[in-house]
KEFI-158512 format. One line per field, with one value per atom (N, C-alpha, C): residue in three letters; atom name; z, y, x. Coordinates in Angstrom, 3 decimals. Each point is the difference from the previous one (the first is absolute). Layout:
N
resn <- ALA:...
name <- CA:...
z <- Z:...
y <- Y:...
x <- X:...
END
This chain:
65
resn <- MET:MET:MET:ALA:ALA:ALA:GLN:GLN:GLN:GLY:GLY:GLY:PRO:PRO:PRO:LYS:LYS:LYS:ALA:ALA:ALA:LYS:LYS:LYS:ALA:ALA:ALA:ARG:ARG:ARG:LYS:LYS:LYS:PRO:PRO:PRO:PHE:PHE:PHE:LEU:LEU:LEU:MET:MET:MET:ARG:ARG:ARG:ALA:ALA:ALA:SER:SER:SER:PRO:PRO:PRO:GLY:GLY:GLY:VAL:VAL:VAL:MET:MET:MET:ALA:ALA:ALA:ALA:ALA:ALA:VAL:VAL:VAL:GLU:GLU:GLU:LYS:LYS:LYS:LEU:LEU:LEU:ALA:ALA:ALA:ALA:ALA:ALA:ALA:ALA:ALA:GLU:GLU:GLU:LEU:LEU:LEU:ARG:ARG:ARG:SER:SER:SER:VAL:VAL:VAL:ASN:ASN:ASN:ALA:ALA:ALA:GLN:GLN:GLN:VAL:VAL:VAL:GLU:GLU:GLU:VAL:VAL:VAL:LEU:LEU:LEU:LEU:LEU:LEU:ARG:ARG:ARG:GLU:GLU:GLU:ALA:ALA:ALA:LEU:LEU:LEU:THR:THR:THR:ARG:ARG:ARG:ARG:ARG:ARG:GLY:GLY:GLY:LEU:LEU:LEU:SER:SER:SER:THR:THR:THR:THR:THR:THR:GLU:GLU:GLU:ASP:ASP:ASP:GLY:GLY:GLY:PRO:PRO:PRO:ALA:ALA:ALA:THR:THR:THR:ASP:ASP:ASP:ASP:ASP:ASP:ALA:ALA:ALA
name <- N:CA:C:N:CA:C:N:CA:C:N:CA:C:N:CA:C:N:CA:C:N:CA:C:N:CA:C:N:CA:C:N:CA:C:N:CA:C:N:CA:C:N:CA:C:N:CA:C:N:CA:C:N:CA:C:N:CA:C:N:CA:C:N:CA:C:N:CA:C:N:CA:C:N:CA:C:N:CA:C:N:CA:C:N:CA:C:N:CA:C:N:CA:C:N:CA:C:N:CA:C:N:CA:C:N:CA:C:N:CA:C:N:CA:C:N:CA:C:N:CA:C:N:CA:C:N:CA:C:N:CA:C:N:CA:C:N:CA:C:N:CA:C:N:CA:C:N:CA:C:N:CA:C:N:CA:C:N:CA:C:N:CA:C:N:CA:C:N:CA:C:N:CA:C:N:CA:C:N:CA:C:N:CA:C:N:CA:C:N:CA:C:N:CA:C:N:CA:C:N:CA:C:N:CA:C:N:CA:C:N:CA:C:N:CA:C:N:CA:C:N:CA:C:N:CA:C
z <- -18.128:1.216:-0.503:0.710:-0.018:-0.393:-0.947:0.296:0.280:0.360:-0.150:1.632:-0.054:1.305:1.174:-0.723:1.026:0.391:-0.732:0.358:1.338:0.775:1.509:-0.174:0.698:0.403:0.730:-0.357:0.983:0.311:0.970:0.505:-0.007:-0.879:0.040:1.221:0.357:1.410:-0.323:0.988:-0.319:1.410:-0.096:1.307:0.097:1.188:0.149:0.359:0.068:0.937:-0.529:1.349:-0.125:-1.071:-0.545:-0.927:0.178:0.943:0.650:0.149:0.372:-0.065:-1.336:-0.888:-1.593:-0.814:0.709:-0.643:0.326:1.353:0.253:-0.620:0.160:-1.040:-1.518:-0.438:-1.606:0.100:0.907:-0.294:0.414:1.104:0.014:-0.995:-0.798:-1.073:-1.158:0.017:-1.199:0.354:0.979:0.295:-0.065:0.174:0.048:-1.601:-0.693:-1.375:-0.293:1.238:0.254:-0.563:-0.552:0.008:1.466:0.091:1.281:0.614:-0.675:0.617:0.464:-0.889:0.297:1.111:0.543:1.109:0.899:0.190:1.142:0.590:-1.177:0.521:0.754:-0.895:0.930:1.236:0.274:1.455:0.808:-0.271:0.729:0.375:-1.234:0.684:0.769:-0.044:1.061:1.078:0.178:1.543:0.763:-0.825:-0.062:0.744:-0.691:0.530:1.265:0.287:1.089:0.926:-0.116:1.320:0.035:-0.753:-0.028:-0.777:-0.733:-1.075:-1.229:-0.576:-1.361:-1.230:-1.129:-0.855:-0.888:-0.548:-1.306:-0.956:-0.501:-1.347:0.746:-0.847:0.167:-0.503:-0.059:-0.667:-0.248:-0.792:0.310:-0.960:0.381:-1.155:-1.163:-1.360:-1.126:-0.335:-1.086:-0.573:-0.976:-0.172:-1.119:-0.135:0.777:-0.552:-0.760
y <- -6.545:0.070:0.014:0.263:0.397:-1.545:-0.278:-1.402:0.572:-0.786:-0.200:0.082:0.307:0.111:0.910:0.990:1.223:0.033:-0.825:-0.481:-0.407:0.883:-0.016:-1.322:-1.095:-0.966:0.392:-0.758:0.640:-1.477:0.509:-1.619:0.222:-0.567:0.254:-0.863:0.845:-0.579:0.294:-0.533:0.321:0.783:1.495:0.152:0.330:-0.181:0.277:1.764:0.612:1.326:0.581:0.525:0.266:1.156:0.254:1.036:1.221:0.752:1.141:0.062:-1.019:-0.093:0.291:-0.839:-0.019:1.487:0.471:1.107:1.245:-0.060:1.150:-0.228:-1.352:-0.048:0.594:-0.377:0.519:1.427:0.481:1.580:0.565:-0.324:0.222:-0.268:-1.182:-0.206:0.784:0.030:1.083:1.430:0.419:1.220:0.251:-0.931:-0.293:-0.606:-0.052:-0.522:-1.278:-1.032:-1.245:-0.862:-1.188:-1.352:-0.112:-0.872:-0.563:-0.787:-0.628:-1.309:1.037:1.131:0.613:0.629:0.491:0.819:-1.098:-0.956:-1.240:-0.109:-0.151:-0.476:1.338:1.420:1.370:-0.218:-0.351:0.285:-1.394:-1.094:-0.758:0.130:0.779:0.582:0.983:0.764:1.214:-0.643:-0.730:-1.033:-0.563:-0.951:-0.498:1.093:1.073:1.022:0.325:0.748:0.131:-0.971:-1.296:-0.717:-0.507:0.767:-0.464:-1.132:-0.125:-1.014:0.753:-0.730:0.361:-1.087:0.457:-0.964:-0.153:-1.389:-0.185:1.099:0.727:0.640:1.495:0.506:1.709:0.455:1.486:0.543:-0.245:0.827:-0.017:-1.483:-0.199:-1.144:0.521:-0.988:0.654:-0.765:0.390:-0.023:-1.254:-1.106:-1.016:-0.781:0.526:-0.996:1.099
x <- 5.358:1.001:1.585:0.710:1.545:0.586:0.816:1.085:1.194:0.866:1.537:0.494:0.930:1.072:-0.905:-0.441:-0.362:-1.092:-0.918:-1.692:-0.023:-1.108:-0.141:-0.948:0.201:-0.754:-1.034:-1.346:-0.982:-1.033:-0.418:-0.705:-1.226:-1.203:-1.312:-0.106:-1.418:-1.143:-1.057:-1.350:-1.133:0.032:-1.118:-0.141:-1.513:-0.411:-1.720:-0.057:-0.744:-0.183:-1.442:-0.765:-0.892:-0.504:-1.143:-0.077:0.140:-0.218:0.388:1.683:1.047:1.354:0.311:-0.699:0.228:-0.453:-0.769:-0.354:0.871:0.515:0.795:1.222:0.304:1.683:-0.132:-1.313:-0.073:-0.003:-0.656:-0.099:1.414:0.349:1.625:1.027:-0.249:0.981:-0.369:-1.113:-0.323:0.562:-0.201:0.449:1.679:0.478:1.668:0.340:-0.866:0.310:0.919:-0.758:1.084:-1.519:0.446:-1.011:-0.292:-0.682:-0.763:1.033:0.408:1.261:1.711:0.208:0.923:-0.364:-1.179:-0.644:0.222:-0.352:0.006:1.206:1.148:1.496:0.242:-0.233:0.373:-0.141:-1.272:-0.804:0.819:-0.038:0.800:1.536:0.367:1.836:-0.144:-0.851:-0.407:-0.526:-0.635:-0.064:1.047:0.694:0.885:1.237:0.433:0.622:-0.384:-1.080:-0.655:0.305:0.154:-0.017:1.698:0.723:1.761:0.387:-0.526:0.133:0.249:1.066:0.393:-0.107:-0.373:-0.013:1.745:-0.203:1.333:0.156:-1.090:-0.073:-0.094:0.952:-0.245:-0.589:-0.732:-0.941:-1.346:-0.760:-1.586:-0.105:-0.993:-0.932:0.128:0.253:-0.594:-1.037:-0.473:-1.805:0.384:0.237:0.253:-1.541:-0.921:-1.435:-1.009
END
């Protein structure tokens, strides 16, 4: 993981999801050449945007997993 003043802070958390949801996320992540973690963040950002909420960080998720 990157160090220094420009390093993005990530908050770790545990998530439970059904096997079907995880399989779909894994398939989408592989198709878009992302890790599952990065894909979940992209999907969350898209859902927040559709609901009219913005995140504090700009740009797509980076893949540091």
